[in-house]
C-alpha atoms as an extended CHARMM CRD file, in Angstrom:
* protein
*
        85  EXT
         1         1  UNK       CA            -61.0050000000       13.4090000000      -83.9810000000  PROA      1               0.0000000000
         2         2  UNK       CA            -58.3030000000       11.5660000000      -81.8550000000  PROA      2               0.0000000000
         3         3  UNK       CA            -55.0660000000       13.2590000000      -81.2030000000  PROA      3               0.0000000000
         4         4  UNK       CA            -52.0750000000       12.0620000000      -82.7190000000  PROA      4               0.0000000000
         5         5  UNK       CA            -49.5260000000       10.1690000000      -80.9070000000  PROA      5               0.0000000000
         6         6  UNK       CA            -45.9570000000       11.9280000000      -80.5930000000  PROA      6               0.0000000000
         7         7  UNK       CA            -43.5280000000       10.5050000000      -82.9260000000  PROA      7               0.0000000000
         8         8  UNK       CA            -41.0660000000        7.5530000000      -81.7800000000  PROA      8               0.0000000000
         9         9  UNK       CA            -38.1040000000        8.8220000000      -79.9400000000  PROA      9               0.0000000000
        10        10  UNK       CA            -34.8790000000        8.6560000000      -82.2930000000  PROA      10              0.0000000000
        11        11  UNK       CA            -32.4790000000        6.0830000000      -80.8690000000  PROA      11              0.0000000000
        12        12  UNK       CA            -29.5590000000        8.0960000000      -79.0450000000  PROA      12              0.0000000000
        13        13  UNK       CA            -26.7390000000        6.7740000000      -80.9200000000  PROA      13              0.0000000000
        14        14  UNK       CA            -24.3390000000        9.3670000000      -79.8370000000  PROA      14              0.0000000000
        15        15  UNK       CA            -25.0810000000        8.8550000000      -75.9930000000  PROA      15              0.0000000000
        16        16  UNK       CA            -24.9220000000        4.9800000000      -76.8890000000  PROA      16              0.0000000000
        17        17  UNK       CA            -21.6200000000        5.2300000000      -78.4210000000  PROA      17              0.0000000000
        18        18  UNK       CA            -20.0010000000        7.2530000000      -75.5530000000  PROA      18              0.0000000000
        19        19  UNK       CA            -21.6360000000        4.8520000000      -73.2310000000  PROA      19              0.0000000000
        20        20  UNK       CA            -19.7820000000        1.8680000000      -75.0070000000  PROA      20              0.0000000000
        21        21  UNK       CA            -16.3960000000        3.9640000000      -74.7970000000  PROA      21              0.0000000000
        22        22  UNK       CA            -16.9120000000        5.0190000000      -71.4000000000  PROA      22              0.0000000000
        23        23  UNK       CA            -17.7390000000        1.5230000000      -70.2180000000  PROA      23              0.0000000000
        24        24  UNK       CA            -14.5540000000        0.0140000000      -72.1100000000  PROA      24              0.0000000000
        25        25  UNK       CA            -12.0920000000        2.5280000000      -71.1920000000  PROA      25              0.0000000000
        26        26  UNK       CA             -9.8410000000        1.6460000000      -74.0410000000  PROA      26              0.0000000000
        27        27  UNK       CA             -9.5040000000        2.5520000000      -77.6650000000  PROA      27              0.0000000000
        28        28  UNK       CA            -11.8050000000        0.6120000000      -79.9350000000  PROA      28              0.0000000000
        29        29  UNK       CA            -12.1290000000       -0.2860000000      -83.4690000000  PROA      29              0.0000000000
        30        30  UNK       CA            -15.4050000000        1.1420000000      -85.1950000000  PROA      30              0.0000000000
        31        31  UNK       CA            -16.9160000000       -2.2890000000      -86.2070000000  PROA      31              0.0000000000
        32        32  UNK       CA            -16.3010000000       -3.1780000000      -82.5730000000  PROA      32              0.0000000000
        33        33  UNK       CA            -18.0460000000        0.0350000000      -81.2970000000  PROA      33              0.0000000000
        34        34  UNK       CA            -20.6590000000       -0.5900000000      -83.6050000000  PROA      34              0.0000000000
        35        35  UNK       CA            -21.0420000000       -4.3270000000      -82.6510000000  PROA      35              0.0000000000
        36        36  UNK       CA            -21.2190000000       -3.1940000000      -78.5110000000  PROA      36              0.0000000000
        37        37  UNK       CA            -23.6700000000       -0.4050000000      -79.1410000000  PROA      37              0.0000000000
        38        38  UNK       CA            -25.9110000000       -2.5360000000      -80.8890000000  PROA      38              0.0000000000
        39        39  UNK       CA            -25.8080000000       -5.2560000000      -78.1050000000  PROA      39              0.0000000000
        40        40  UNK       CA            -26.2350000000       -2.4720000000      -75.6300000000  PROA      40              0.0000000000
        41        41  UNK       CA            -29.1930000000       -1.0850000000      -77.0940000000  PROA      41              0.0000000000
        42        42  UNK       CA            -30.3180000000       -4.5380000000      -77.9570000000  PROA      42              0.0000000000
        43        43  UNK       CA            -31.6730000000       -3.6520000000      -81.5220000000  PROA      43              0.0000000000
        44        44  UNK       CA            -29.8480000000       -2.8280000000      -84.5790000000  PROA      44              0.0000000000
        45        45  UNK       CA            -27.9660000000        0.1820000000      -85.7940000000  PROA      45              0.0000000000
        46        46  UNK       CA            -27.1120000000        1.4010000000      -89.1100000000  PROA      46              0.0000000000
        47        47  UNK       CA            -23.3470000000        1.1200000000      -89.3240000000  PROA      47              0.0000000000
        48        48  UNK       CA            -23.3000000000        4.3450000000      -91.6910000000  PROA      48              0.0000000000
        49        49  UNK       CA            -24.9170000000        6.1120000000      -88.3030000000  PROA      49              0.0000000000
        50        50  UNK       CA            -22.2060000000        4.8600000000      -86.0220000000  PROA      50              0.0000000000
        51        51  UNK       CA            -19.4130000000        6.0710000000      -88.6550000000  PROA      51              0.0000000000
        52        52  UNK       CA            -20.6760000000        9.1710000000      -89.2410000000  PROA      52              0.0000000000
        53        53  UNK       CA            -20.9340000000       10.1090000000      -85.7130000000  PROA      53              0.0000000000
        54        54  UNK       CA            -17.5240000000        8.9650000000      -85.1150000000  PROA      54              0.0000000000
        55        55  UNK       CA            -16.2340000000       10.8520000000      -87.7760000000  PROA      55              0.0000000000
        56        56  UNK       CA            -18.4250000000       13.8790000000      -86.9810000000  PROA      56              0.0000000000
        57        57  UNK       CA            -17.7100000000       14.0470000000      -83.0600000000  PROA      57              0.0000000000
        58        58  UNK       CA            -13.6070000000       13.6160000000      -83.6260000000  PROA      58              0.0000000000
        59        59  UNK       CA            -13.5230000000       16.6350000000      -85.2570000000  PROA      59              0.0000000000
        60        60  UNK       CA            -14.1980000000       20.6440000000      -84.0570000000  PROA      60              0.0000000000
        61        61  UNK       CA            -12.6900000000       22.7860000000      -81.1300000000  PROA      61              0.0000000000
        62        62  UNK       CA            -14.1500000000       20.1350000000      -78.4700000000  PROA      62              0.0000000000
        63        63  UNK       CA            -14.2720000000       16.7280000000      -80.1880000000  PROA      63              0.0000000000
        64        64  UNK       CA            -15.6770000000       13.9760000000      -78.0020000000  PROA      64              0.0000000000
        65        65  UNK       CA            -13.9610000000       11.1220000000      -79.5540000000  PROA      65              0.0000000000
        66        66  UNK       CA            -10.0800000000       11.0220000000      -80.3230000000  PROA      66              0.0000000000
        67        67  UNK       CA             -9.1410000000        9.1990000000      -83.6770000000  PROA      67              0.0000000000
        68        68  UNK       CA             -6.3620000000        7.2390000000      -82.4510000000  PROA      68              0.0000000000
        69        69  UNK       CA             -5.7130000000        5.6500000000      -85.9150000000  PROA      69              0.0000000000
        70        70  UNK       CA             -7.5580000000        4.9140000000      -88.8470000000  PROA      70              0.0000000000
        71        71  UNK       CA            -10.7500000000        3.1770000000      -87.7390000000  PROA      71              0.0000000000
        72        72  UNK       CA             -9.6060000000        3.1640000000      -83.7930000000  PROA      72              0.0000000000
        73        73  UNK       CA            -11.4890000000        5.9560000000      -81.6550000000  PROA      73              0.0000000000
        74        74  UNK       CA            -11.4450000000        6.7470000000      -77.8810000000  PROA      74              0.0000000000
        75        75  UNK       CA            -13.4480000000        8.6760000000      -75.6090000000  PROA      75              0.0000000000
        76        76  UNK       CA            -11.4420000000       12.1950000000      -74.8470000000  PROA      76              0.0000000000
        77        77  UNK       CA            -10.7380000000       12.9360000000      -71.2580000000  PROA      77              0.0000000000
        78        78  UNK       CA            -12.9590000000       16.0790000000      -71.2750000000  PROA      78              0.0000000000
        79        79  UNK       CA            -16.0560000000       13.8700000000      -71.9300000000  PROA      79              0.0000000000
        80        80  UNK       CA            -15.1850000000       10.9240000000      -69.7650000000  PROA      80              0.0000000000
        81        81  UNK       CA            -16.9710000000       12.3920000000      -66.6620000000  PROA      81              0.0000000000
        82        82  UNK       CA            -20.2640000000       13.8100000000      -68.6960000000  PROA      82              0.0000000000
        83        83  UNK       CA            -21.9430000000       10.2120000000      -68.4540000000  PROA      83              0.0000000000
        84        84  UNK       CA            -23.8420000000        9.4470000000      -64.9870000000  PROA      84              0.0000000000
        85        85  UNK       CA            -25.1880000000        5.7080000000      -65.5130000000  PROA      85              0.0000000000
């Protein structure tokens, strides 16, 4: 009996979105974030995944993203320094 291979690592959508907003250093529309994240990863991402991450992480006591207006997001100041390359 052969050992099973480890399951594929899920695409780090949250990390990718954060990197996109960090690199652009400006508020971006959700569709623009989606497109840039796909370009950065080199593979397609589900629109609903990107939209869900933006919505969920723009809430709570320490949100990662700030919803500037409908469909427009930016990285909060507290999370700007979290990324290293």
